[in-house]
C-alpha positions in Angstrom: -88.1 -25.6 10.0 -84.7 -23.9 9.9 -83.3 -25.6 12.5 -83.0 -24.9 16.4 -83.0 -21.4 16.9 -80.2 -20.3 19.3 -81.4 -18.8 22.6 -79.1 -15.8 23.8 -79.4 -16.4 27.8 -79.9 -13.1 29.9 -76.1 -13.6 31.0 -75.0 -13.4 27.6 -76.5 -10.6 26.6 -75.2 -8.8 29.8 -71.8 -9.7 29.2 -71.6 -8.4 25.9 -73.3 -5.0 26.7 -71.0 -4.8 29.8 -68.0 -5.3 27.5 -69.0 -2.8 25.2 -69.6 -0.1 28.0 -66.1 -1.3 29.3 -64.5 -0.6 26.0 -66.6 2.5 25.0 -67.9 4.0 28.0 -64.6 4.6 30.0 -64.7 8.2 29.1 -60.9 9.1 28.9 -59.5 6.4 31.3 -56.0 6.3 29.7 -55.8 10.0 29.8 -54.4 12.6 32.2 -57.0 14.4 34.4 -59.2 11.5 34.2 -62.2 11.8 36.6 -63.5 8.6 37.5 -66.5 10.0 39.5 -68.3 11.5 36.4 -66.2 10.6 33.1 -68.2 8.1 30.8 -71.0 7.5 33.3 -73.9 8.6 30.6 -72.2 6.2 28.2 -72.1 3.6 30.3 -75.5 3.9 31.2 -76.8 4.4 27.6 -75.0 1.3 26.2 -76.4 -1.1 29.0 -79.8 0.3 29.6 -81.5 -2.9 28.8 -80.1 -4.3 32.0 -80.9 -1.5 34.2 -84.1 -2.8 35.8 -82.4 -6.0 36.6 -79.3 -4.3 38.4 -81.2 -1.5 40.1 -83.3 -4.6 41.5 -80.1 -6.4 42.8 -78.9 -2.9 44.2 -82.5 -2.6 46.2 -81.9 -6.1 47.6 -78.6 -5.6 48.6 -79.8 -2.1 50.6 -82.8 -3.6 52.0 -80.9 -6.6 53.5 -77.5 -5.3 54.5 -77.2 -5.0 58.3 -77.3 -1.5 59.9 -77.0 -2.9 63.3 -74.2 -2.8 65.6 -71.9 -6.0 65.1 -71.3 -8.6 67.5 -67.3 -9.2 68.0 -66.0 -12.7 69.5 -62.9 -13.7 67.6 -61.7 -17.3 68.8 -58.1 -16.2 67.3 -57.0 -12.7 66.4 -53.7 -11.0 65.4 -53.1 -7.5 67.2 -51.6 -4.9 65.0 -50.2 -1.9 66.8 -48.9 1.2 65.0 -45.4 1.8 66.7 -42.6 2.3 63.9 -42.8 5.9 63.7 -39.9 7.1 61.9 -41.4 7.9 58.4 -44.1 10.3 60.4 -41.6 12.1 62.1 -39.9 12.3 58.9 -42.9 14.1 57.4 -41.7 17.6 57.8 -44.4 19.0 55.6 -46.7 18.2 58.6 -46.5 20.6 61.4 -45.8 19.5 64.9 -49.5 19.6 66.0 -50.6 17.3 63.1 -47.7 14.7 63.5 -48.8 14.4 67.4 -52.3 14.1 66.3 -51.6 11.2 63.8 -49.4 9.4 66.3 -52.2 9.8 69.0 -55.3 8.6 67.4 -53.6 6.0 65.0 -56.1 2.8 65.9 -54.8 -0.8 66.7 -56.4 -3.0 64.5 -57.5 -6.5 65.6 -57.5 -9.0 62.7 -59.8 -12.1 63.1 -57.6 -15.1 62.1 -59.2 -18.3 62.3 -57.1 -21.4 62.4 -58.7 -23.0 59.7 -60.2 -21.2 56.4 -61.3 -22.4 52.9 -58.7 -19.8 51.6 -55.4 -18.9 52.2 -54.5 -17.7 55.7 -52.1 -14.8 54.6 -55.4 -13.4 53.3 -56.1 -12.3 56.7 -52.5 -10.3 56.9 -52.0 -6.5 56.7 -49.2 -5.7 54.5 -47.7 -3.2 52.4 -48.6 -2.9 48.6 -46.1 -2.6 46.1 -46.5 -2.7 42.4 -44.2 -5.3 39.9 -44.5 -6.3 36.5 -45.9 -9.4 35.7 -44.9 -12.3 33.2 -47.2 -10.6 30.7 -45.1 -7.5 31.2 -48.2 -5.8 33.0 -48.4 -3.7 36.2 -49.7 -5.7 38.8 -50.0 -5.5 42.8 -48.2 -7.3 45.6 -49.2 -7.1 49.3 -45.9 -7.8 51.3 -47.3 -9.4 54.6 -43.8 -9.6 56.4 -44.3 -5.6 56.7 -47.4 -4.8 57.7 -48.0 -0.9 57.1 -50.7 1.6 57.8 -50.6 4.6 55.6 -51.8 8.3 56.7 -52.9 11.5 55.1 -55.2 14.4 56.3 -58.1 16.2 55.2 -60.5 19.1 56.2 -64.0 18.9 56.9 -66.4 22.4 57.0 -68.7 22.0 60.1 -71.0 24.8 60.9 -68.7 27.1 59.0 -65.5 26.0 60.5 -62.5 23.9 59.0 -61.9 20.6 61.1 -59.0 18.7 60.8 -59.6 14.7 59.5 -57.2 12.3 59.8 -57.0 9.1 57.5 -55.5 5.7 57.8 -55.4 3.4 55.4 -54.5 -0.3 55.6 -54.1 -3.1 52.9 -54.8 -6.9 52.6 -53.7 -9.1 49.5 -57.0 -10.2 48.6 -60.6 -10.4 49.2 -61.4 -14.2 48.8 -64.4 -15.8 47.6 -66.9 -16.0 50.7 -69.6 -18.4 49.2 -69.4 -21.5 47.7 -70.3 -20.1 44.2 -70.3 -16.5 42.5 -68.9 -13.9 44.4 -69.0 -10.8 42.7 -66.9 -8.9 45.4 -63.8 -11.1 45.2 -60.6 -10.1 43.9 -57.0 -9.0 44.4 -55.9 -6.6 46.6 -58.2 -4.9 49.5 -57.8 -1.8 51.0 -59.7 -0.2 53.9 -59.8 3.3 55.4 -60.7 5.0 58.6 -61.2 8.5 58.8 -61.6 10.6 61.9 -63.0 14.2 62.3 -61.7 15.8 64.9 -63.2 18.4 67.1 -62.4 22.0 68.4 -60.5 20.3 71.3 -58.6 18.0 68.9 -60.5 15.1 70.3 -62.8 12.6 67.7 -66.2 13.9 67.0 -66.8 11.3 64.2 -65.3 8.1 62.8 -66.1 6.8 59.5 -65.0 3.4 58.0 -65.0 2.6 54.5 -63.6 0.1 51.7 -61.0 1.9 49.5 -63.4 1.1 46.4 -66.4 3.2 48.3 -68.3 0.4 49.7 -69.9 0.0 52.9 -69.4 3.6 54.3 -70.4 3.9 57.8 -70.3 6.7 60.3 -69.9 6.8 64.4 -70.6 9.3 66.6 -68.4 9.7 69.7 -70.7 9.5 73.0 -70.5 13.2 73.7 -71.8 14.1 70.4 -74.4 11.5 70.2 -75.5 12.6 73.7 -75.8 16.2 72.8 -77.8 15.1 69.6 -80.4 13.4 71.8 -80.5 16.5 74.0 -81.1 18.4 71.0 -83.3 16.4 68.6 -84.7 13.9 71.3 -84.2 9.5 70.6 -83.4 8.0 67.4 -86.3 7.7 64.9 -87.7 4.7 63.2 -84.8 2.1 61.8 -82.1 4.8 63.1 -79.7 3.5 65.8 -78.5 7.0 66.9 -79.6 10.0 67.0 -77.3 11.9 64.5 -78.8 9.9 61.7 -80.9 11.9 59.3 -83.4 10.8 56.6 -82.3 12.1 53.3 -85.2 12.1 50.6 -84.9 9.9 47.7 -81.2 8.6 48.8 -79.7 6.2 51.2 -79.6 7.2 54.5 -76.1 7.2 56.5 -75.7 3.8 58.6 -74.5 4.6 61.9 -74.7 1.4 63.7 -73.1 2.6 67.3 -71.1 5.3 69.1 -67.4 5.3 70.2 -66.3 5.9 73.7 -64.8 9.2 74.7 -61.7 8.1 76.5 -58.5 9.8 75.3 -56.4 7.9 77.5 -57.1 4.7 75.8 -56.1 3.5 72.4 -58.6 3.2 69.4 -59.1 -0.3 67.9 -60.3 -1.7 64.7 -62.2 -5.0 65.0 -61.6 -6.5 61.3 -63.7 -9.5 60.1 -61.9 -12.6 58.6 -61.9 -12.6 54.8 -63.9 -10.0 53.8 -61.9 -7.6 56.3 -65.3 -6.0 57.3 -64.7 -2.8 60.0 -67.2 -4.6 62.4 -66.8 -2.3 65.3 -64.6 0.9 66.8 -63.9 0.4 70.2 -61.0 1.1 72.9 -58.1 -1.1 73.9 -59.8 -2.0 77.1 -62.3 -3.9 75.0 -59.9 -6.1 73.4 -59.8 -8.6 76.1 -63.6 -9.3 76.1 -63.7 -9.5 72.4 -60.9 -11.4 70.9 -58.5 -14.2 71.8 -55.3 -12.2 70.6 -52.8 -15.0 69.3 -50.2 -12.7 68.1 -49.0 -9.3 68.4 -47.3 -7.3 65.3 -45.8 -4.3 64.7 -47.1 -2.1 62.2 -45.1 0.8 60.3 -46.7 4.4 60.0 -46.1 5.5 56.2 -47.1 8.4 54.5 -50.1 7.9 51.8 -47.8 9.5 49.1 -45.7 6.3 48.9 -48.5 4.6 47.3 -48.8 6.8 44.5 -45.1 7.0 43.4 -42.7 4.5 41.8 -43.3 1.9 39.5 -42.5 2.2 35.8 -45.2 4.7 35.2 -44.6 6.7 38.2 -48.0 6.1 39.5 -47.0 3.7 42.6 -49.9 1.2 42.8 -52.6 3.0 40.9 -53.2 2.9 37.1 -53.7 6.3 35.3 -57.8 6.0 36.0 -56.9 5.9 39.8 -57.8 2.4 40.2 -55.2 -0.4 41.9 -53.7 -1.9 39.1 -54.9 -5.7 38.5 -57.6 -5.3 40.9 -61.1 -5.3 39.1 -64.0 -7.5 40.5 -67.0 -9.1 39.3 -69.3 -6.2 40.2 -67.3 -3.9 37.9 -69.0 -5.1 35.3 -72.2 -6.1 36.8 -72.7 -2.6 38.0 -72.2 -0.9 34.7 -75.8 -0.1 34.1 -75.7 2.3 37.0 -73.0 4.5 35.4 -70.7 3.3 38.5 -67.0 3.2 37.2 -65.5 -0.2 37.9 -67.6 -0.7 41.1 -66.0 -2.6 44.0 -62.3 -2.1 42.7 -60.3 -0.1 45.1 -59.0 2.9 44.0 -56.8 5.9 44.9 -57.7 8.8 47.7 -59.8 11.6 46.2 -61.7 9.0 44.0 -64.4 7.5 46.4 -68.0 7.9 45.7 -70.0 6.0 48.6 -73.6 4.3 48.9 -73.9 3.5 45.1 -72.5 6.9 44.2 -74.8 9.0 45.9 -72.4 11.1 47.7 -69.0 12.2 47.4 -66.7 11.0 50.1 -64.4 14.2 49.6 -67.2 16.2 50.2 -66.1 18.8 52.8 -69.6 19.1 53.9 -70.5 15.2 53.7 -71.2 14.9 57.9 -73.0 18.2 57.9 -75.2 17.5 55.0 -76.4 14.2 55.8 -76.3 13.9 59.8 -78.2 15.7 62.3 -75.4 17.9 64.2 -75.8 19.3 67.4 -75.0 23.2 67.6 -71.8 24.4 68.9 -69.8 21.2 67.8 
């Protein structure tokens, strides 16, 4: 015999191929004009193709087991964050008066679950202001200042039934996504950001709400009660596994998740209920729902700031982001786990305009995203 044969485990093979894809399959990640939605995708797939069956099997399990239903909210302890410092919104003179008024009117209260005892630092459940700094190894890194909570705004435009509709985007940040299980957690990592996007109708009242992690994960869409009612009148009751009538079966693609509707009540503030640890946006409701869903033990003011502040400053002029649009130093283990699918740094929070959703099947910035993938009643 020639001695014991060395057996290479699937994990060693996975790591080696993922490293090759990371090094050689990032396209022009360090160059100006890099497009994380497409650049280097086919190199990453080609370099890790032996692992593709394992990865797609894991993805399929994740898709099949992920909850699509409305989530119960019962927080024993919670912190209420109120947008109340409007100075920088009022100073955003590039926006017209109507847009500033709408951003202010629809800015959400965030009710953050905050258990008294957690297996991770309690500061992880605090909203803050991210800012870049240079670490001990002379690398750009990001810290989240939880003494100064903030929510960041910007606007986009949707195209619905041939008309442009204003979309209000609200982004907020936590210092970390902690390990939520005793063992390996591929989603754990530094810096976590989430977005609420509100699409307004002709009367400047919301017709759709979308929630998403800033990496592009866990996209959800919520119709207003009036839109859902009109959809049921037009299309009938929800079909099969769907919970709302606006949901649409997508052939060979992941269907949009729409777990519940949001009450039409312009006189009441909007509320996001945010889960501890994972920071999942569990539900979108109204201010009168807080008392029955959460024991608020602390109230904190939250500054309302332009998103542009996140994109400027630091030694490289890119704010909290790197040149490839990713938040500096915020990679996750799933970044290399999902390389065989072609995804670019899956799970890593990124800059606006760089999010693909539902495992890269859709572009979050497609102006016709809602119209293509939901059943919309006529005359919206």
